[in-house]
C-alpha positions as CSV (number, residue, x, y, z in Angstrom):
1,M,99.6,89.8,45.2
2,R,97.8,86.8,46.5
3,R,95.3,85.3,44.0
4,S,91.8,84.7,45.3
5,L,90.2,81.3,44.9
6,A,86.9,83.1,44.1
7,R,88.4,84.4,40.9
8,A,87.4,83.0,37.5
9,L,89.7,80.5,35.9
10,I,90.7,82.9,33.2
11,R,91.0,86.6,33.8
12,P,90.5,87.9,30.2
13,L,93.6,89.8,29.0
14,A,91.3,92.3,27.3
15,L,89.5,93.5,30.4
16,A,90.0,97.0,29.2
17,A,88.0,96.0,26.1
18,A,85.0,95.4,28.4
19,C,85.3,91.6,28.5
20,T,84.3,89.9,31.7
21,A,85.2,86.4,32.9
22,I,82.5,84.0,34.0
23,P,83.1,82.9,37.6
24,L,82.7,79.3,38.5
25,A,80.1,78.1,40.9
26,S,82.6,75.8,42.6
27,P,86.0,77.4,42.0
28,P,89.1,75.2,41.7
29,P,92.5,76.3,42.9
30,A,93.4,79.7,41.4
31,V,94.9,79.5,38.0
32,A,98.5,80.6,37.5
33,D,98.3,81.6,33.9
34,S,101.3,83.8,33.3
35,V,105.0,83.3,33.2
36,V,106.6,86.6,33.4
37,V,106.7,87.7,37.0
38,G,110.4,88.2,37.6
39,G,111.0,87.3,33.9
40,F,112.7,89.0,30.9
41,P,111.8,89.7,27.3
42,I,112.7,87.2,24.6
43,D,112.3,87.0,20.8
44,V,109.9,84.2,19.6
45,S,112.9,82.6,17.8
46,Q,114.3,81.7,21.2
47,A,111.1,79.7,22.1
48,P,109.4,79.2,18.7
49,W,107.0,76.6,20.1
50,T,105.3,79.2,22.2
51,V,102.0,80.1,20.6
52,A,98.9,82.0,21.7
53,L,95.2,81.2,21.7
54,A,93.2,84.3,20.5
55,S,89.6,85.4,19.8
56,R,89.1,89.0,19.0
57,D,85.4,88.5,19.0
58,L,85.5,87.5,22.7
59,F,88.5,89.3,24.0
60,G,88.9,92.4,21.8
61,G,91.8,93.5,19.7
62,R,94.1,95.4,22.1
63,R,96.3,92.3,22.4
64,A,95.1,90.6,19.2
65,G,92.5,88.7,21.2
66,Q,95.1,86.6,23.1
67,F,93.6,85.0,26.2
68,C,95.8,81.9,26.8
69,G,99.1,80.3,25.9
70,A,99.7,77.1,24.1
71,V,102.7,75.1,22.7
72,A,103.3,73.5,19.4
73,V,104.0,69.7,19.7
74,G,103.3,68.9,16.0
75,R,103.2,70.9,12.8
76,S,99.4,71.0,13.0
77,T,98.9,70.2,16.7
78,V,99.2,72.4,19.8
79,L,98.6,71.7,23.5
80,T,97.0,74.1,25.9
81,A,95.3,73.9,29.3
82,A,91.8,72.3,29.4
83,H,90.5,75.2,31.5
84,C,91.4,77.7,28.8
85,L,88.7,76.1,26.6
86,A,86.0,75.5,29.3
87,E,82.6,77.0,28.7
88,E,82.6,78.2,32.3
89,A,85.6,80.3,31.7
90,L,84.9,81.6,28.2
91,G,81.2,82.1,28.6
92,V,80.5,80.1,25.4
93,P,81.4,76.6,24.2
94,P,84.8,76.7,22.4
95,D,83.2,75.5,19.1
96,R,81.1,78.7,19.1
97,L,84.2,80.8,18.8
98,R,84.2,81.2,15.1
99,D,87.3,83.3,15.1
100,L,89.4,81.1,17.4
101,K,93.0,81.1,16.2
102,V,96.5,80.2,17.1
103,I,99.0,82.9,16.8
104,A,102.5,81.5,16.0
105,G,105.9,83.0,15.3
106,R,105.1,86.3,16.8
107,T,107.0,88.2,19.5
108,D,104.8,91.3,19.6
109,L,101.1,90.4,19.6
110,L,100.2,93.4,17.5
111,S,102.8,93.0,14.8
112,G,102.2,91.3,11.5
113,Q,105.0,88.7,12.3
114,G,104.3,85.0,12.0
115,Q,100.9,83.3,11.3
116,E,97.4,83.4,12.6
117,I,96.0,79.9,12.0
118,A,92.4,78.9,12.3
119,V,91.5,76.0,14.7
120,R,90.2,72.9,13.0
121,E,89.6,70.6,16.0
122,I,89.5,70.8,19.8
123,R,89.8,67.8,22.1
124,V,89.6,68.5,25.8
125,N,91.0,65.8,28.0
126,P,87.8,63.8,29.0
127,A,89.5,63.0,32.4
128,Y,90.0,66.7,33.2
129,D,88.7,67.5,36.7
130,R,87.9,71.2,36.9
131,R,87.5,71.0,40.7
132,T,91.2,69.8,41.2
133,N,92.7,70.9,37.9
134,S,94.0,67.3,37.4
135,G,94.5,66.3,33.8
136,D,94.4,70.0,32.7
137,F,95.2,69.7,29.0
138,A,93.5,70.0,25.6
139,V,94.7,69.1,22.1
140,V,94.0,71.7,19.4
141,G,94.3,70.8,15.7
142,L,95.2,73.5,13.2
143,A,93.9,74.1,9.8
144,D,97.4,74.9,8.4
145,S,100.9,73.8,9.2
146,L,103.6,75.4,11.4
147,P,107.2,75.4,10.3
148,P,109.2,72.3,11.4
149,N,111.4,74.3,13.8
150,A,108.3,75.6,15.7
151,V,107.7,72.1,17.2
152,V,109.1,71.0,20.6
153,A,109.3,67.3,21.6
154,M,107.3,66.1,24.6
155,A,109.2,64.5,27.5
156,G,107.7,61.0,28.2
157,P,107.6,59.1,31.5
158,G,111.0,58.7,33.1
159,D,112.7,61.5,31.1
160,P,115.6,63.0,33.1
161,A,114.2,66.5,32.4
162,Y,111.7,66.0,35.2
163,A,114.4,65.6,37.8
164,P,114.2,68.0,40.7
165,G,116.7,70.9,40.3
166,T,116.5,70.9,36.5
167,E,116.4,74.4,35.1
168,A,113.4,75.1,32.9
169,L,112.1,78.0,30.8
170,V,108.5,79.1,30.8
171,S,107.3,81.6,28.2
172,G,104.2,83.7,27.4
173,W,102.5,87.1,27.2
174,G,101.0,87.4,30.7
175,D,101.1,89.7,33.7
176,T,104.6,91.0,34.4
177,T,103.9,92.3,37.9
178,G,101.0,90.3,39.5
179,A,98.9,93.5,39.3
180,G,97.4,93.3,35.8
181,T,100.3,94.6,33.8
182,Y,100.0,92.4,30.7
183,A,102.9,92.0,28.3
184,R,102.4,92.7,24.6
185,R,105.8,91.2,23.7
186,L,106.8,87.7,24.6
187,R,108.6,87.2,27.9
188,A,110.1,84.2,29.7
189,A,111.3,83.2,33.2
190,R,113.9,80.7,34.4
191,V,112.6,78.3,37.1
192,R,113.7,75.1,38.6
193,V,111.8,71.8,38.8
194,L,110.9,71.1,42.4
195,S,110.5,67.8,44.2
196,D,107.1,66.2,44.5
197,E,107.6,66.2,48.3
198,L,108.1,69.9,48.4
199,C,105.1,70.5,46.1
200,A,102.9,68.3,48.3
201,R,103.9,70.3,51.4
202,A,103.2,73.5,49.6
203,Y,99.7,72.4,48.4
204,P,98.4,69.7,50.9
205,G,94.8,70.6,50.2
206,G,92.5,73.2,51.5
207,P,92.2,76.8,50.2
208,D,95.6,76.7,48.4
209,G,94.7,73.5,46.5
210,A,96.1,70.0,46.4
211,Y,99.1,68.8,44.5
212,R,98.9,65.5,42.7
213,A,102.2,64.1,41.6
214,D,100.7,61.7,39.1
215,S,99.4,64.5,36.9
216,M,101.2,67.6,38.0
217,L,104.7,69.0,38.6
218,C,105.7,72.3,40.2
219,A,108.5,74.7,39.5
220,G,109.9,77.9,40.8
221,E,112.1,78.7,43.9
222,P,111.1,77.6,47.4
223,A,112.0,81.1,48.6
224,G,109.9,82.8,46.0
225,G,111.0,84.5,42.7
226,P,110.2,84.1,39.0
227,D,106.8,82.5,38.7
228,G,103.5,82.3,36.8
229,C,100.7,84.8,37.5
230,Q,97.8,85.9,35.3
231,G,97.3,85.7,31.6
232,D,98.9,82.6,30.0
233,S,97.5,79.3,31.1
234,G,98.5,76.5,28.8
235,G,101.9,78.0,28.1
236,P,105.1,75.8,27.9
237,L,107.6,74.7,30.5
238,V,110.6,73.4,28.6
239,A,113.7,71.7,30.1
240,Q,116.7,70.2,28.3
241,G,114.9,70.9,24.9
242,R,111.8,69.0,25.8
243,L,108.3,70.0,27.0
244,I,107.7,68.9,30.6
245,G,104.8,71.1,31.7
246,L,101.8,73.3,30.8
247,V,101.0,76.3,33.0
248,S,98.0,75.3,35.1
249,W,97.5,76.7,38.5
250,G,99.0,78.1,41.7
251,S,98.5,80.4,44.7
252,G,100.1,83.8,44.6
253,C,102.7,85.1,42.2
254,G,106.3,84.3,43.2
255,Q,105.3,83.9,46.8
256,P,107.7,82.0,49.1
257,G,106.5,78.4,49.6
258,L,103.9,78.5,46.9
259,P,105.4,77.5,43.5
260,G,103.6,77.4,40.2
261,V,101.9,74.1,39.4
262,Y,102.0,72.7,35.8
263,T,100.3,69.8,34.0
264,R,102.8,67.0,33.9
265,V,103.4,66.3,30.2
266,S,104.5,62.7,30.7
267,E,100.9,62.1,31.7
268,V,99.7,63.8,28.5
269,V,101.9,61.5,26.5
270,R,100.5,58.5,28.4
271,A,96.9,59.6,27.8
272,L,97.5,60.2,24.1
273,Q,99.4,57.0,23.5
274,P,96.4,54.6,23.1
275,A,94.9,56.7,20.4
276,A,98.2,56.9,18.6
277,T,98.7,53.2,18.9
278,T,95.2,52.4,17.6
279,R,95.7,54.6,14.5
280,A,99.1,53.0,13.8
281,R,97.9,49.4,14.2
282,P,97.9,47.6,10.8
283,S,94.8,45.8,9.7
284,S,94.9,42.1,10.0
285,S,94.4,39.8,7.0
286,T,92.0,36.9,7.1
């Protein structure tokens, strides 16, 4: 199923619960916010860093209010896609979602497994461009701590995990068919990192969007196959035990020549580095 560019950034996973997405006036490339087309079921213990953003008030309770994916990069810090928390997509500012939570350690969204942790802080990348989806990340601070084994390391600039041909795993609770069949249990798909040249040819600009190698990477199979689709933007792409991407956008689901596009995590690391350096700098004595 080819995804329309006129579609809203987030198709709510609780459409059956009468939630409606807010369409954008100037829609960016269609969001690829699932990871399960051509995938397989996994237990959360196999990818414990995979967490969900949820709001039952906004998206209903049929899937515990889950509307986007996210990934734990610290015991009280998760990353997700900036567009997941955009007012244009949610219909309200994210700080108005009083029941916004992160669901962690849970395979089945409707089970009592794991934790539901309140959100303490949201920092959307100020350089995020919703027209191009460049810089598509946000940092979410949690009110409680995750277990140490739930955290995945971020791959910085120059990490070999970004090399074309590297096998990676993407995980989440999204659409399993490309036709609105959303998963209740966690699923994953194996994909390969593709070269910037191939990605730029796939998305040179125009109706299918433009690939930017400085802030994006793409993964999948040139001939089509396992890919993202609808339902889990912000979810993790992990290679060689390190986080390399966040599910961001794409055109189609597993279509030949149109791989899924991810936020490049090395650029997230670079963007967050100045703040970390500033906090760590010792005060000078006079």
